[in-house]
Each structure stands twice: as C-alpha cells, then as structure tokens.
N, C-alpha and C positions, 0 to 999 in steps of 0.2 A: 505659059509661065517658064520660065528657063529655070534649069537646076543648077545652082552656083554656091560658092561658099563664101559668101562675105559676111566676115566675123564667125557666128554660129548659127545662123539662121538656115542652113543649107537644106535641114530635112522639111521644114516647113515651107519652103520655096518648091521643093521636089513634089510634096503630096498632091498639089493639083495636078500636076501631069501625069504622074503615074496612076492615079485613082481615073482619069480619063481614059488613059491609055489600056490598062490591063487588069483594073480591080482585083487586088489578091491573088493575083497568078504571076509569079516571078519570071516565069520561063515562057511565055508568049514574045510575039516579036523577033526582032534582029537577033541573030545568034551566030557566033562563029566557030570553027573548029578550033579547040583549044590545043596547045602544044603539050605534047607528053614528055618533052626533054625538059630537065632543070636548067634554070639559068645558070651560066658558068659560075657566078659567085656563089650559089647555093651548092652547085655541084662540088665546087673545092671545099666549101665548110664541110659539107657529108663526109669528104674524104678524110680532112684531118681530123674529124670526131671518131672515125671510126663505126660510126651508126651504119648498120646496113640499110641499104635502100628500100628493100622489102619492110623496115620496121617503120618507115614513113609515110604519111599521106598528106597530100595538098590539095587544096580546092580555091582557085583564085577567079573571081568574075567581076568584069567590069559593070557598074551601075550607071544609068543614064545621067547625064550631067551637061552642064553648059559645054563642055569639051566634047562630050560625045552625046548629042540629044537625041539619038536613035532610041526607039521604044525598045523595052525589053533588055535583061541582060546578057552580057556577051561574056563567053565563057574565054578565060586566058591561058589558065594553066590546070591540069587534072593530072595528079599523078597518085594512083590508088586511093581516089578519093572515094570510092563506093565501099571500101572496106569499114565493118564496124570496129572502133577501136574506144579504148579508154579515153573520154575527153578530159577527166579531172574537172578543174574548176571552172572550164570553158561551159559546163552544163548549165551555170548559174545563169547564161544568158537566155535559155529557154526558161528557166523559172522567172527570171525578173520582168523578162518581156511578156508573158502570159499574165503575169500579175498587173503589171501597169496597164494593159490593154484591158483586162477585166475589171479591176478595182479601180483604177483612174490614179494617176499621180498624187492627187490632192487626199487618197484615201488615209485615214488616222485609226488606229487602233485604240481601243478604250479599256481602261483599267477602273473598275468599279467597285466601291466602298460601301458596305452594309454594316449596321450595328444591331444588334438584338438588346439594346440599352436605351438610355435617354441621356440628353444634356441639361444638366441643373447647375445654375449657379458656376458656370464656366467647367465643370467636371463631365465629361463623358462616361457614365457609368455602365459599363457593359463591354462587350467584345467588338472588335472590329474585322469584320471579314473581307478581304481582299478576293476579288473576281477577276482571274487574267483572262485576256483574250489572244495572248502571244505576241504582245509588242517587242517586235526583236531589237528596239533601241531605247529600252527605259534604262537611262543612264543617270547618273547623280542629278546632274541638272535637272532633269525630269522629276525625279523624285523630289528635290526641293520644291518644284512648282507646287506637286501634289500636296506636301504637307504644308505650304503657306496656304493652299486652298481650303486644306481642313483647319487651319487656325482661324480661317476667315467666318467660320461657322459658329465662332464664340466660343470654341473649345480652348482650355487653357491648360486642364489635366486629362489624363486617361487613367481611368481604374478599370483595367479589363486585359485581357490578352489579344493576340493576333491569329487569326484563322485564316488560312489560304487554301483556296477553292481552285483546283486546276481542272476542273471536269471539262473544260474547253478541248483538251487531247486526249487521246485514247492512252492508255497507260504504257501501252508498248513502245510508244513513240519517244516517252520520257525516259526509257532505259537507258543507261550507259554502256550501250555496245560501241566497241571501236575497231578500227582495221589494222591497230599497231599495238593494243593493249595498253597505251598509255592515257588511263582514264584521268590523271591529273593535269593533262596538258589542256591549255585553252581552247586550242583548235577542235578537240573532242568534246566540248561541253555539249550535254544532250538538249533538246528542244524543250521549253517549260512556258506554259503560259503567262507564268509571273517570273520570267526570266530578267532578272537585276544585273546589271552591268556585266553580262555575260558570266556570270558567276564568277569572276576573275579578279583577284587582288594583283594589282600591277605595282610594282615597287620600283623605285631609281635611286641608285646608289652613287655619290659623289664624294669627291674628297673635300673636308671642311675647310675653312679660309686659312688653317694653318698649315694644312697639307699633310699633318700628322694623322688625323683621323679622318672618319667618314661620316657623313650624315645621310641617313635614308629616308625619304618619302614615299607615300603610297596612296592610292586611289582605288576604289571609293573608301569613304570615311566610314568606319564600323565603331559600333558602341563597345566600350569593355574590351577595347583591344588595344596592345602596346606592342614596343619593338624593342628587344635587348640585342644591342650590336656588340657583337664578340669579334668582329672582322680587324685583322693584324695588316697594316699598311707598310708596304714593302718598296723600296727604290728601284723596281725593275720596270722593264718594258710593259706596256699595258697588252701587247698581244698574248692571249691564251691564259691571263691571269684569271678571268674572271670564272674559269672552269675549276678553280680551288674554292669557289663560294658554296656556302651549303645554308639552306633553310629550313628550318623546321617548326610548325605551327602546333601547339600544344595548349591545353588548359592550364591555367595559373597552378603550380605545384601545390600550395597552400589549399586549393580547393580540390584537388583530385580524391580526396575521401568525403568530401562533402556531399549531403544529400543533393545539392544544387547541381552536381553533375549529371542528373537526370534530365534536367532541363538545360539543354547544351547552349540556348541562346541567352540564357540568364546569368552564365558564369565569366569568369575573367580568362581571356585568350592573350596568349604571348606568341609573337613570332621572334624566332632567333635566327640571327645570322651568324655564322662563324667562318672561318678561313682566311685566306688572304687576297689582298687586293694592291693593283700597282697604284702608286700615288700619283701615276700621270694618266689613270683612266677617268672616263667622264662619262655621265649618264648610263650607267650600266644598270639594264632593267632586266627584272624577274617577273614573269607572270605566273601566277599560282592558283590552282583549284583546290582548295583546301577544306571546304565548307559544305556542307549540304545544302540544298536550295532552300529549306525553311531556315535553318541557322542564318544562312548568310542574309535573307531578306530582313530577317528580324534583326540583325545586328545594324544593318543598313538603314532601315526604317526607324530605328531607335535613334540612330545618331542625327539623321535627318530632320526628326521630329524635335530632338532638343536644341539643333542649330536654329530652327524656327522658331525658338522661345517656348515650346511646349514643354510640358513636365508629366511625370508618371506619380501615381499614387504608390505603385510600387514597380520593379523591373517587370516588364512582360516577358511571357513566354511564346514561341511561335511554333504553330505545328498546322500540318495539313486537315483540311476538313472540308464540310458543305456550309451553304448556307441555308438556316432554316427558313422555313415557310413564313414565319412571324417576323424575321427580320426585316427593317426597314432601310431604304437607301438613305446614304450618307452625301456620296459626290459620284459622279463620273468624269473621270479624269480622261481627256484626250491626248494622247502622245504625239511624236512626230510624224512626219508624212511618210506614205510609201516612196515617194521619191526619193525623200533623204536617206531612208534606209537602202533604197537600191544602190546610191551611190557608194555606200559603205561596202554593200555588198560585191559590187563589181570592181571598185576601184580596190578594195584593200583585202578582198576575196574572204570575207567573214562567212564562215561557214555555218554557225549557228542560226545567224540572222537569215541566210538563204533557206535554211531548213524550217525555219518559223514562217517566211512567207510564202514557201511551198506548202504548208500547212493550213495557213490563212486561207488559201484557195478552196481548200475542202471546207474550211468552218464557214465560209461565206456562201459557197454555192452548194454544199450538201447539207451542212448542219454539224454539231455536235455530238459525240466528241471527234475532232478530227483526226483521220488517221492517213497513212501512206497511200493505200490503195484508192481513196476518195480522191486525194489529191492528184494521184496520175490519171484518174478518171476525167478529171477537170481539164488537165492538159491536153488528155488526148482528144476530148470533144473540141478544145480550141483549134488543135492543128486539122482535126477533121472539117471543121467548119471553113478553114481557109484552103482546103483542097492540098495541105501537105501530109503527102504519106510516107513516114518515116519506120517502115517495118523492122527495122534492126534496132529500133530506140529501146534501151532500156534504163531506168529510171529507178534508183534506190532510196533517194532521199533528197534529190533536187539540189544538192549542194556540190557533187563532184567528189566527196570524201567517201570513194567508194572503189572496190575493187571490180565492181560488177556493171556500175553504169558505164552505157555503150550507145554511140551514134556514129554514123560517118562523117567525115569532113565534107563530103558533097551535100548532106542534109542540114549540117550546122550553119554552112554557108547559105543554103537555101532559106533559113530562117532569118538571117542577116538581110538577106534580100528581100524577103517578105515584111520585114519589120519597117521598112522604106515606106509601106502602102498604108501604116497606120498613123491615127491624130498623134500618138506619142511618139513617133518616130525620131525626132529631134530631141527630146528628152532622155529616150532611151540611148541613143548615141553619145550624149554628154555625160551619162555614167560611166561609161567606160573609161580606163585611165588614159591620159594624153603621153605618148610616150615624151621622155626626158624631163618631166615636170610631176606627174601624178601618181600615186599608189603604187602598185606592182611595175610600173612601167617607169617610174621616175628615174632610173639609172641606166634605162636603155636608149640606145639611138642619139644619145647627146652629141657624139663627133659628127655624124651624119647629119642631123637637123642644123648643125652649126653652119652649114654649108650655104644655106638657103636664107640666112639672116638680112640678105639684101634684097629678098623678095618681098614686093607688097602683099601678095596671099601665099602665105609661108604653108609649105606642105606638113602634113600632120598626120599620124598614126594613133588611132583610138583602138587600143588593143587589151582585150582580156585574156588574162594569161592562166596558166594551170600548171601545178606540178604535184605529183607524188612520187614515190620511190618506183623507177624504172617508167616512168611517164612525164612528158614535158609537153604542153600545149599550148596554142594562141588562137584567137578568134577575134576578128573585129573589122575596122574600117580604116583604109589607107587613102588620104586625099593627095594626090601626087602634084609635082610642081608645075603641070600644065593646068590643073584643074580636073583631071579625070580621078573619078571615085571608084575604090575597089573593096569588094568584101573578099578577105581572106581567112582561110582556116587551116593549120597544120596540127597533125598530130604525131607525136614520136612514143611510141611504144616499144621499149628496148631497155636492157639492162645498162647500156650506155645513154639512157636518155638524159642524164645531168649534164653530159657534155653537146647536148644539141642547142643551146642558146643561140650559137652563132649561127647555125643554119636558120633559125627563125630571123635574127636579125639582117642575116643578108638577104633572105625571102623579102622583108618589109623595105630594105634599102633598095633593091630591085625596083619594087612598086613606086616608092617615094620618087624614084629617078624617071619615071614612067614605064617601068616593065618592058612589054614588048615595045611599044611605040616610042622611043626617045626621040625621034624624030620631030614628034610634034612638041616637045617641051618648050617652055620659052626661054 
C-alpha cells in the first residue's frame, strides 16, 4: 500500500506500510545524513530577528510516502536538535497522542449524579451529589443535555442543595499555582473533576443599534447574575481603546450585610463595566475568572435547570462534599469524546483541557485520586513500550504552561514519526491546526499557501504552536507540493523569542516548497 495524501486519508493508507516495515521503530531502514546548515530563507530570518542561532533548535525528517516510498524516516535538517529546551504548548502533542492511543478517540468522560432523597409527586426532596471524573469540555450545551435528562426522570422541583464530589483528583493538582501570578486569567484555571465552562465568564461588547451606547452579552448563563453597563462611547479610533475598560464582579450591594452572604451561590451578583469604548469597536471580548468552583457550578446549574423548565423549592446552595454510602444513583451523563477534546487542545491550545486529559491517564490506568506523578508514570510506560528513550524529558503538567517542562526537538520529532505507526495516526494528525485556516495557525502562511491554489493536491502544514515569555515553538507535519511528508519541530528559547515567528514560517515555507529536493516538485 502506498502512502499518499488524497483528501485526509493519508495516515490510514500509510499504516499498513509502516507496520509491515518497521513496527513502532521510527529510525530503522533508509536514512540520509542531515544537513547542519540552515536553509537560506531561515538563515536570513534569523539575522533579521536578532535571535542567536544557539537559542534555536530544529529537527526535520522526511516520512515515507508515495513520493518517497523507501522504508524508514530520512533526516533532512538537524540544528542543535539534541538539546533539551522548553517546548511550551507543543508538549501537548505528547499528552494527546498518549491519551488517544491508550483511551481511544471515542473515550467519553462521565459525570454521575446521586441523591440522598426520593422523588415524589414530581419533587426531588433531598440533595443532589455531583461526582466528576475530569470532563475537560463540560460546556453549557452539555450541561443543558444533563438537566434535560434529569427532567426526564419526572423531576419538576428540587428541594435540596448541590454537593460536589471532586475525589477523582488529588487535592494538590486542584490548587491554583501559576507561573505568572495571574490567577484570574482563563489560561491559568486549575484542573477540576467538575470543571464547568473552564470556570470562565466570556463577555462580548458591541455598539448598540444607535451607536451611542453599547450592549454586553456573556456565556455561560448564570442564575442571579446581572450586568451594569457604565461604559461611555467615544468617537475615537478603535485601536487601544479597549484598554480603558474595567470589569468588577461584586455581590449586590443590598445583600452585602445579609446573612445570605455566607451562601455565595444563593446571593445576587453584579458585573459592573466602566471606562470608555470607541463607537467603531466590534466584538470586544473579556474572559474573566471571578468565581470559586462551587459558586460557578451552582449558578450555572441553577440557570440550566430553570431553562429546562425545572423549579426550586428554595434557592440551592452549593458546596464541596462526598457522596454518602446510602445515596442512590440518579443518572450517569456521558460528555463529548476524547477526539473532540483533543481538537480543542491542539488547535486552540487549551491548557486546562490538556491538564485534565493528562490526569485522566492516571485516573484510568492507576485509579483515584489522580495526581501528576501517576500520570507521568503512564506516559513513561507508554514511551518505554514503544522503544522511545527520552532521558531529557521533563513533564510538569502536560500542557506546556510551565517553565520546567523540557524535551529535545529531536525527540519530539521522533514522537511525530512514531505516531504514524499507530491506528489513531490520521485522527491525531487532523487535530493539529491547518496553517491558513484553523486555530493558532489560522493567520499563518496564508500568502505562501495561495501560490498552490492551482494544484490538485495542495500542500498543507498541520502545526502545533507554543509560546511563553522567551519561548516560541512549532511541531507537526508538512505535506509538500510534490507529495513529500515531513515531521518538523523547532524551539526558540531566548529573550527575543517573540521575534521568531518569521524564522518558523520560513522553515515551513521551505518544506512546503520541497525543502532540500525542489527539483522533484511538480
């Protein structure tokens, strides 16, 4: 069977060939000496960036294909590829590949509901216990499905409170520890077995129909939550005006002195927007992490229950707790698939989702409470099973939101090559963002890719990106205009790393144009 790339079935076609030739061993067979000098375009981009070459590592290998059917990968370019460096979010490739292989693309997380009461005449008299297992994408649409299933149990009213059981995770993994001290930023949300909507409120601000004022929408919907809009509209250019906006979320002033304040989930909350905004601005977004996990989930579930037609005997409170032995099950809800979650992780670089998938490995293979060390052990055992020895590998949380995580470009590239030998190879590659159209690569290489619009089989770059202060990285696959397939990884660790996008774009462009073998291009 030849490995080609008609539509998106290339990895499936390639699977039979690679399994027969070198079964999980990426470096057997034909190899060529890689060039150590940079391509001219990359070299020039490095000079323009001012980044020292010793702050850059690059690994490029060609994978067998219809254009190059010889067995085994062929090293194309190595530059300091053996040096351990911070990979930022490209380490998500390791987390998601291991999860897809061990758990399977169709794996689904469960959220279980129990009660210590009984249903009588349409009223559930008793508490509801939520038991989470780390669903990384428990979004409003999924909570709506859950509440409708609850209503289908002939429950019209709830006379009780909400108890949240988070025993699936060890306590230390749920602590809010950040690398930048920004605990209220969405990218720093800590893992939670009952993570709802990433514990993040997303606001969108637009001018109203007259243009003299603004209107604010938000998601997810919360009960007992209102917005006070004190934004002043100005006839100024849009650039930079959003920096004048301020957001404060507080209890309703009339309730501050009330005894209800002890029950944060039962009081009224108000989001106050103030500052100035240009009349020309559209779709200004704010992501805010303002509520503790119990309050956020209580307000979210309350709103979803009421939207489903459910009623309360009294406003519920929500708090952490454990399911008593005498509680009985109400329902077991299955969320979205691992494959669906993996697409968000790799295309949108969602950190907390990656961390929850990482912990799911420990939860499924070792048991609860899941912790980082157990998850590391599962990943290491998987690498050992496939003969992948990465002695420099350091995993802190599996998402790349870390100053300590490390791997070499050579070994992350080895992982990409090894991925081709797995049954989930095609599914994995399709979770990486396509340059010019998806996720973090949506605005990259657009001009370069336009050159190939006339070709029947168009070149493609599926690349996971990563960035931190002083770190910029890429890793993924490039399908050249002649049909060649390359695994490519490059790390930049330097104070000037934010200038490195052109370096990486030139490297990807070089490979789209067939890299060292342009003479073979169509």
